[in-house]
N, C-alpha and C positions, 0 to 999 in steps of 0.2 A: 449203201444198198438202197434201192427204191423200195417203197412200201405204200400200199393202198388199203383202205378198210372197207369191208362190207358189214353193215350193221343191221340186225333184225330191229324192228320198231317196237312192237307190242311185246313187252317183257324186258327190253333193253333200254329204249328211250322213254317209253311210258307204259303204264299199266291201266287200261281203260281210260278214265277221264283224269288221271293223275300223272304228272311228270315224275320220272325216277331221278332222285338227286344225282347230280353229276352229269347228267345227259347234256344239258345246255353247254356246260363248261367243256365237255369232251368235244362236242361239234365245233365250238369256238377254237379249240386247240387245233383241230384238224384243218380248219379254215386258215387260221393265222400261220400255221406251219406249212401250208400249201400241200398238204397230204390229200390225194384224191380219195373220195369216198362215195358210196352209194347207201341209201337207206332202203332196205328190202322189207317187203311184206307179202304174205300169202293172201291177204285180204284183197279181193279184186273189186269189192263194192265201191270204195271211194275213188275219185280221180286224184292224180297227183296234187292238183290245186286244193281239193278238199283236205288232203293230208297236210299240205303246207299251212293252211289256215289253222289247223288244229295244233301243229307244232309251234307256230308263232304265238299262239295263246299260251303255250307252255314256256315261252321264252327261248325256244330253240330256233335260232336264225339260220335258215338255209334257203335253197331254191328248188323249184320243181325239177331242175336238171339232175338233182341229187336223189331223186325218188324213183324207185323201180318196183312195180307191183307184179303180181302173178298174172293179172289181166293183161298187162303190157307184154310180158313174156309169152303168154298164149297167143296174142296177135302176132308177135314175131315168128313164133313156131309155124303158125298156119301160113303166113306169107312165104316162108322157105319151102313149104310143101306145095302150095298152089296159090300164087299171087292173086288170082281172080276168084277166090273161094267165096262162098256164101255160108251163112251160119244161122241156125236157130239158137237162141240164147235164153237160158235161165239165169238171170243175174241183174245187176244194177248198173248205175251210171258209169262207174269206173271201167267196167269191162266193155260196156257198149261204146264208150268214148274211145278206148284203146283200139277196138276193132274198126271204128269209123276212121280213126287216124291212120290206120294201116290199109284202108281201102277195102275192107271186108264188109260186104252188104249183109244186113240182117233180114231174114225172111223165114217164113214158116212153109214155103212151097218148095219142096225138093232140095233142102239145104245140103251143102257138101258136108257140113259138120254140125253136130249138136254139142253146145258148150254149156257146162254147168259151172256157175260161179257162186260166190258168196252173196247172201242177201236174204231179205225177208218178204219177197214179193211172190213166193211160190204159191201156186194153186193146182188143183188136180187137172184142170184143162191143160195147163202148160206141160204137166208130166205126160198127158195122153199125146200131145203133139210131138213131144221129144221121143216118146216110146215108138211111135209110128215112124218117125223119120229114121231112127236108129235101125228099126226092123227093115226099113226099105233100103238100107246100105249106107246111110250117113256115117261119117267118122264120129267117134264119141270121145270127147275131151272134157276134162274138168280143170279148173285153174289150180286146184290143190287137193290133196287127199285128207285134209284135216276133217275129222268127223264131228268135232265140236269147236265152238268159239267162246272165249271168255268175254263177258260183258259186265257192266257194273251191277246189273240185276241178277247175275249168275250165268251159267253156261247155257248155250243154245246149240241146236244142231248146226253143223257146218257143212260146207260144200261136199266134203267126202261122204257125208251121210245121205245127202240127196243123190249123189252119183251112185252110191251103193244100192239105193232103191231101184234105179233104173238098170243097174247091172243085174240085179236079181230078176227083174221083170223081163229083160231082153236076152239075157244070157250072154251079153257082150261085156267086155272089160273096158273101163274108161282109161284113157292115158292121161295121167296127172302131170301137168306141165310145171307147176310151182315147186318150191322146196319140198323134198330133197332132190328133185330131178336135176341131174347134172346140167341140163340145158339152161335153166335159169341162172345157176352159178356161173357157167361158162360165158353166157351172154353178159352178165354183170361184170365179169373180169375183163371182157373185151371192151366194155364201155369205159372202164378205168384205163385201158391201154397198157396193162401190165401183164407180166408173165406169171405163171402159176405160183412160183416161189416168192412172189412179191405181194401176195395177197393175204390179208389177215381177216378172218371172219369172227365177228363178235355176235354171239347168240345166246339164247336162254333155254333152248330146247335141243337135247341130244338127238332126237329122232328126226328132226328136220334140218335145223341150222348146222349143227356140228357133223352129223352123218353126211350130209350132202357136200359140205366143204371138205371134209376129210377124204371122201371118195375121189376128189379132184386134186388132192395134195396141197390144199391151202393150209396156212397156219390157222390155229383156232384158239379162241378164248371163250369159255362158257361162263356166263354170269349167272349167279344163283339168286336171281331176283325173287323167285317164287318157289316154295316147297323145297328148300335146299336139301333137307334130309332125305326126301324121296329120291331126289336126283343122285345124291351121294350113294344111296343104297343100290341103285340100279347101274351105277357106273364104276368102272375099275380105277377110281382115283386112289392115289397113294398119299396118305396123310392129308387128304383134302386139298392137295396142291396141284398135281400134275400127273398125267400118265403118258407113257410113250408106247406106241404100238407100231412096230416096224420102223419106217422112216417118218412117221407122223406123230405129232404130239398135240395135246390139248391142254391149254392153261386154264386154271380155275380161279375166279375171283368172286367176291361176295356181291359186288355191284359195279356198274360202269363208272362210278365215282372213283374206284381204285385205279382206273386208267388215266385219270387226269394227271398230267405231269406237274411236278412242283417247280420246274424251271421254265415256265412260260411257253413260248412257241417254238422251242427247239425241236425240229422234226426227228432228231435222234432219240428223243425221250421215249417213244413208243418201243423202239428197238431195245432200248435199255431195259424196259419192263419185261419184254419177251426173254431177254437174257437172265433177268432176275428170277423169273418163273422157272426157267430151266435149272439155274443154280440151286434153287430151293428144292427141286426134285432130286438133284444129284446129292445134296447134303442129307435129305431124308433117307436116301438109300445107303 
């Protein structure tokens, strides 16, 4: 059976400025076993190259071709709607670069879309321009619905919070392209060249990573990198191992280090882990 992996980054590969133990080893395993994978993030602020530099500092060896951001997904979504679209953007270089690469011009004069992304460059003038463009009929997008973002210094307002401000001011609802939107997951699956039942999602957030992947029928593993007790209380896990709902299941592990196989680069190792999680749930019942 074929298998490919989609992995969230912040919370699975790293947390802020620290690498999560086992992350570099798991990516090395995927590479050596020729298992296709993509690293996903709802953070549209950095470019894939920015992310690559950060990963390499952590000892995680990969390439930009394995990185897929919500900014890139947003650009792809717009191109499918209107290839010649223009946009007014509240966001940083990662989103602007993705739009430029897709041939989408950035303008403040009668844009086709207003796009809100992650970043710290917000000012009131930008909100005024965005408000007036939306009021004049521009489409209203955001790269994701996350209302807050973790940083080393503590949480800060996220893209979803800025979009919510404009939603309140304009009376229009934003369309959030990033996780858990099926569009980003489906686009990522197609980049892997795999069928739905051949994709494994590894994430640390039920509300975005696991919810979106489950909606499309992917296999799922939730890693409890942060606040495991909070997640366990909110989720229907049986004995902290696994739950099955209908035809879908979600495996539960404490860290990505648990996914690193002991038998080197055997591509069957990850399938064996999935089977062991299923067997653990069956034994618990």
